C-alpha positions in Angstrom: 76.4 -72.2 96.2 78.7 -72.6 99.2 77.8 -70.2 102.0 80.5 -68.7 104.2 78.9 -70.2 107.3 80.6 -69.5 110.6 77.9 -70.8 112.9 74.4 -72.3 112.4 71.7 -72.6 115.0 68.5 -74.5 115.1 65.6 -72.6 116.7 62.6 -74.2 118.2 59.4 -73.2 119.9 57.2 -75.2 122.2 55.8 -78.6 121.4 52.0 -78.5 120.7 51.4 -79.1 124.4 53.9 -76.5 125.5 55.2 -78.8 128.2 58.4 -80.7 129.0 59.2 -83.4 131.5 62.1 -83.3 134.0 63.2 -85.2 137.0 64.0 -84.1 140.5 66.5 -85.9 142.9 67.1 -89.6 142.6 63.9 -91.5 143.3 61.7 -88.4 143.0 58.6 -88.4 140.8 58.9 -86.8 137.4 58.0 -83.1 137.3 56.0 -81.7 134.4 56.3 -77.9 134.0 54.7 -76.0 132.5 51.6 -77.9 131.7 49.2 -76.1 129.4 45.6 -77.4 130.0 42.9 -77.6 127.3 41.2 -74.5 128.5 44.3 -72.4 128.4 45.2 -72.6 132.1 48.8 -73.3 132.8 50.2 -75.2 135.8 53.8 -74.6 136.9 55.7 -77.0 139.2 59.0 -77.0 140.9 60.5 -79.6 143.2 62.3 -77.6 146.0 61.7 -79.2 149.5 64.0 -76.8 151.3 62.5 -73.6 149.8 60.3 -71.4 151.9 58.7 -69.2 149.2 58.4 -69.5 145.4 56.8 -67.1 143.0 56.1 -67.2 139.3 56.8 -64.0 137.3 55.0 -64.1 133.9 54.5 -61.4 131.3 50.7 -62.0 131.0 48.1 -59.8 132.7 48.0 -60.7 136.3 51.2 -62.9 136.0 53.5 -61.0 138.3 54.4 -62.6 141.6 52.1 -65.6 141.6 52.7 -67.5 144.8 53.2 -71.3 144.5 52.1 -73.7 147.2 54.1 -76.7 148.5 52.8 -80.2 149.1 54.1 -82.8 151.5 56.7 -84.1 149.0 58.2 -80.6 148.6 56.6 -80.1 145.2 55.5 -76.5 144.6 52.8 -75.6 142.1 50.3 -73.0 140.9 47.7 -73.0 138.2 46.8 -69.7 136.3 43.4 -68.7 135.0 43.0 -69.3 131.3 45.6 -67.4 129.3 45.1 -65.9 125.8 46.7 -67.8 122.9 50.2 -66.3 122.8 53.9 -67.1 123.3 54.5 -66.1 126.9 57.6 -65.7 129.0 58.2 -66.4 132.7 60.8 -67.0 135.5 60.7 -68.4 139.0 61.7 -66.6 142.2 63.0 -69.0 144.8 63.4 -67.4 148.2 64.0 -64.1 146.4 66.5 -65.5 143.8 65.4 -65.2 140.2 65.8 -68.5 138.4 64.7 -70.5 135.4 62.3 -73.5 135.3 64.7 -76.5 135.2 62.0 -78.7 133.7 61.4 -76.4 130.6 64.0 -76.6 127.9 62.5 -73.6 126.1 64.8 -70.7 127.2 65.2 -67.3 125.5 67.6 -64.5 126.0 66.6 -60.8 125.6 69.7 -58.7 126.1 71.1 -59.8 129.5 67.9 -61.4 130.7 67.1 -65.1 130.4 63.5 -66.5 130.7 61.5 -69.6 129.9 58.8 -69.5 127.3 55.5 -71.4 126.8 53.0 -71.4 124.0 49.3 -71.3 124.6 47.8 -72.4 121.2 44.9 -70.8 119.4 44.1 -69.2 116.1 46.2 -66.1 116.8 49.2 -68.0 118.1 49.3 -70.9 115.6 51.8 -69.0 113.5 54.3 -69.2 116.4 54.1 -73.0 116.5 56.6 -75.0 114.4 54.6 -77.0 111.8 55.3 -80.0 109.6 56.0 -77.7 106.6 59.2 -77.0 104.6 61.7 -75.2 106.8 64.2 -72.5 106.0 67.7 -72.2 107.5 69.2 -69.7 109.9 72.9 -68.9 109.3 75.2 -66.8 111.4 77.9 -64.8 109.6 80.4 -62.0 110.3 80.1 -58.8 108.3 83.1 -56.5 107.7 82.4 -52.9 108.9 84.1 -50.0 107.3 82.7 -47.6 109.9 83.7 -49.7 112.9 86.8 -51.3 111.4 85.8 -54.6 112.9 83.4 -57.4 111.9 79.9 -57.5 113.2 77.7 -60.7 113.5 74.3 -61.1 111.8 71.8 -63.9 111.4 70.3 -64.7 108.0 67.1 -66.6 107.3 67.1 -68.4 104.0 63.6 -69.5 102.8 62.7 -73.2 102.2 64.2 -74.5 99.0 67.0 -71.9 98.8 69.8 -74.4 98.6 68.0 -76.6 96.0 67.2 -73.7 93.6 68.8 -71.0 91.6 66.0 -68.5 92.4 66.8 -65.0 93.5 64.9 -63.5 96.5 63.8 -60.2 97.9 65.4 -59.2 101.2 64.0 -57.9 104.5 66.6 -56.2 106.7 65.2 -56.5 110.3 66.7 -54.6 113.2 66.4 -55.2 116.9 65.9 -52.6 119.7 68.0 -51.1 122.5 69.3 -53.7 124.9 69.0 -56.5 122.3 71.4 -57.8 119.7 71.5 -59.9 116.5 69.9 -62.9 118.4 66.8 -60.9 119.3 64.7 -61.5 116.2 65.6 -65.2 115.7 65.2 -66.1 119.4 62.7 -63.7 121.0 61.0 -62.9 117.7 61.1 -66.5 116.4 61.3 -64.9 113.0 62.3 -68.2 111.3 59.2 -70.0 112.6 56.9 -67.2 111.6 58.4 -67.0 108.1 58.3 -70.7 107.6 54.6 -70.8 108.4 53.6 -67.7 106.4 55.5 -69.0 103.4 54.0 -72.5 103.7 50.5 -71.0 103.8 51.1 -68.8 100.8 50.6 -65.7 102.8 54.1 -64.3 102.4 56.5 -64.4 99.4 59.7 -66.4 100.0 62.3 -63.9 101.1 65.7 -63.6 102.8 65.6 -62.0 106.2 68.8 -60.4 107.5 69.0 -59.7 111.2 72.2 -57.8 112.0 73.7 -56.4 115.2 72.3 -52.8 115.0 74.7 -51.0 117.3 76.8 -49.4 114.5 77.1 -45.8 115.7 77.5 -46.3 119.4 80.0 -49.2 119.3 82.0 -47.3 116.7 82.4 -44.4 119.2 83.7 -46.7 122.0 87.2 -47.8 122.7 86.6 -51.5 122.1 88.8 -54.0 120.4 88.0 -57.1 118.4 84.8 -58.3 116.7 81.6 -57.3 118.3 78.3 -59.2 118.7 76.2 -57.5 121.4 77.1 -54.0 122.7 79.1 -53.7 125.9 77.1 -53.4 129.1 75.4 -50.0 129.5 75.3 -49.1 125.9 71.8 -47.9 124.9 70.0 -46.1 122.1 70.7 -42.5 123.3 67.0 -41.5 122.9 66.9 -41.1 119.1 67.1 -37.3 118.9 70.8 -36.7 119.6 72.2 -39.8 118.0 74.0 -39.4 114.6 72.6 -41.9 112.2 75.4 -41.3 109.6 77.4 -44.4 110.7 74.2 -46.5 110.5 73.6 -45.3 106.9 77.2 -45.8 106.0 77.3 -49.3 107.3 73.8 -50.4 106.1 74.1 -49.0 102.6 77.9 -49.2 102.2 78.7 -52.5 103.8 75.7 -54.6 104.8 73.6 -54.5 101.6 76.6 -55.1 99.3 77.8 -57.9 101.4 74.4 -59.6 101.4 74.0 -59.1 97.6 77.4 -60.6 97.1 77.0 -63.7 99.3 73.3 -64.6 98.7 71.0 -64.9 95.7 69.2 -61.6 96.2 67.2 -59.5 93.7 69.6 -56.5 94.0 67.3 -53.6 93.5 65.4 -51.2 95.7 62.0 -52.7 94.7 63.1 -55.9 96.4 64.6 -54.4 99.6 62.8 -53.6 102.8 64.2 -52.1 106.0 62.3 -52.5 109.3 63.1 -52.3 113.0 61.6 -52.1 116.5 62.1 -49.2 119.0 65.8 -48.2 118.5 65.8 -50.1 115.3 62.8 -48.2 114.2 64.7 -45.0 114.6 67.6 -46.3 112.6 65.1 -47.6 109.9 63.4 -44.3 109.3 66.7 -42.3 109.4 68.3 -44.6 106.9 65.4 -45.9 104.7 63.5 -42.6 104.2 66.8 -40.9 103.2 67.8 -43.7 100.9 64.8 -44.6 98.9 67.2 -45.3 96.1 68.2 -48.4 98.1 64.9 -49.4 100.0 61.3 -49.2 98.8 59.6 -50.6 101.9 59.8 -49.3 105.4 58.6 -50.9 108.7 58.6 -48.7 111.8 57.6 -50.7 114.9 57.0 -49.0 118.3 59.1 -45.9 117.5 59.3 -43.1 120.1 60.9 -40.7 117.7 57.6 -39.0 116.9 56.9 -37.7 120.4 57.4 -34.0 121.2 60.1 -33.9 123.9 61.5 -30.8 125.6 60.2 -28.5 123.0 61.5 -30.6 120.1 58.7 -31.1 117.4 57.3 -34.5 116.8 55.1 -36.0 114.2 55.6 -35.0 110.6 58.3 -32.5 111.6 60.5 -35.6 112.3 59.9 -37.0 108.9 60.4 -33.6 107.2 63.8 -33.3 109.0 64.9 -36.7 107.7 63.4 -36.4 104.2 62.6 -32.8 103.3 60.7 -33.7 100.2 58.5 -36.3 101.9 55.4 -34.2 102.0 56.2 -31.8 99.1 54.8 -34.1 96.5 52.6 -36.9 98.1 52.1 -38.6 94.7 55.9 -38.8 94.2 56.4 -40.1 97.8 53.7 -42.8 97.3 55.4 -43.8 94.1 58.8 -44.3 95.8 57.6 -46.0 98.9 55.9 -49.3 98.1 55.0 -49.8 101.8 55.2 -47.6 104.9 54.2 -49.9 107.8 53.7 -48.5 111.4 52.8 -50.5 114.5 52.6 -50.1 118.2 51.1 -51.8 121.4 47.9 -50.5 122.8 49.5 -49.9 126.2 52.7 -48.5 124.8 53.3 -44.8 125.8 54.3 -44.2 122.2 50.7 -44.9 121.0 49.4 -41.3 121.2 52.3 -39.9 119.1 52.0 -42.7 116.5 48.2 -42.3 116.4 48.7 -38.5 115.7 51.3 -39.3 113.1 48.9 -41.6 111.1 46.3 -38.9 111.2 48.8 -36.4 109.8 49.9 -38.8 107.1 46.3 -39.4 106.1 45.6 -35.7 105.9 48.6 -35.3 103.6 47.5 -38.2 101.4 50.5 -40.4 102.2 49.8 -44.1 101.8 50.6 -46.2 104.9 49.5 -49.2 107.0 49.0 -48.7 110.7 48.5 -51.6 113.1 48.0 -51.8 116.9 48.3 -54.9 119.1 47.4 -55.6 122.7 50.5 -55.1 124.8 53.1 -52.6 125.9 56.7 -52.1 124.5 57.3 -55.9 124.2 58.0 -58.8 122.0 54.4 -60.1 121.7 53.6 -56.8 119.9 56.7 -57.1 117.6 56.1 -60.8 116.7 52.5 -60.0 115.6 53.9 -57.0 113.7 56.1 -59.3 111.7 53.2 -61.6 111.1 51.3 -58.7 109.5 54.3 -57.0 107.8 55.8 -60.0 105.9 52.7 -60.8 103.9 52.4 -57.3 102.4 56.1 -57.0 101.5 57.1 -57.3 97.8 53.6 -57.7 96.5 
């Protein structure tokens, strides 16, 4: 099968040592940064003889504004306490100017923010490390949009062996959150690395993962011309309660799913389709998938804020009843239609109380679901681990 490939990208995470080597000015010693030590401590270094103050800003506990010290050669450094096994992000601040670590080639973009990454290896983070296993491919494509009247870009993960076989595969449609775009899941979420490892270990079924740009409704309402990848600056999610999800449904069900079924070897039925998303993407997911259980049988809602009671608006089950009026009328019928309802959230996320209340309400109404919490706030380390737990229970 010849794929209509417009652009392909190779994604990589850290080497097993999570370090890289760079050089300073001519004649200067080589600079190694970051260096992950055997006990999980991390040393950062930056050669900047003329700087007067340098800080490390990392997303681990206690990682904000770590002061570095300078030696006689102008080399700045700091070593952290042992960090938990995880894929962490950081930047430097040099005399008040935010900058990247020039000695670390691992750079990620989250919306308009750029940062370096480093991997502290351990049992829980091993799934984030590229392994010597069969690897899938990540392809970038443009999808026509009837609602927007302009193409929209998406990334598609094809499982190992796709090109050499005639096998048909189930599909997970995976949506990003507000401020992100179609690169969020393949880059920040390292979805391809996670899927390669889960499939190689036999934990997840081989599947196609479609990661589209999810700004259907908002971009459609703007006066913009030409194909869109990311949204224009300043475009957000709108809070979830006042946004019309009709354009999302029209594009996902009317354009995206048929396009994917036409261009890839999918199993084109509801039993083999899942829709999942984080934050804004979670709101889109439940407003589309729960209405269109004729199209999707599995639903993943990651860190959604839509279940909170805001300004007198009801939360919890009232939100689900508004989307799908028959959701609780016949729990047995709902459980028959939904193969998987997966909910997740970070333990420090303000959304935790409303999602905890929701799972209690679902349980009292005999609705089957899976509820997971992970250490963290509203952040990528929560969503990466969510994918690690979601993928193995899809399409079983």
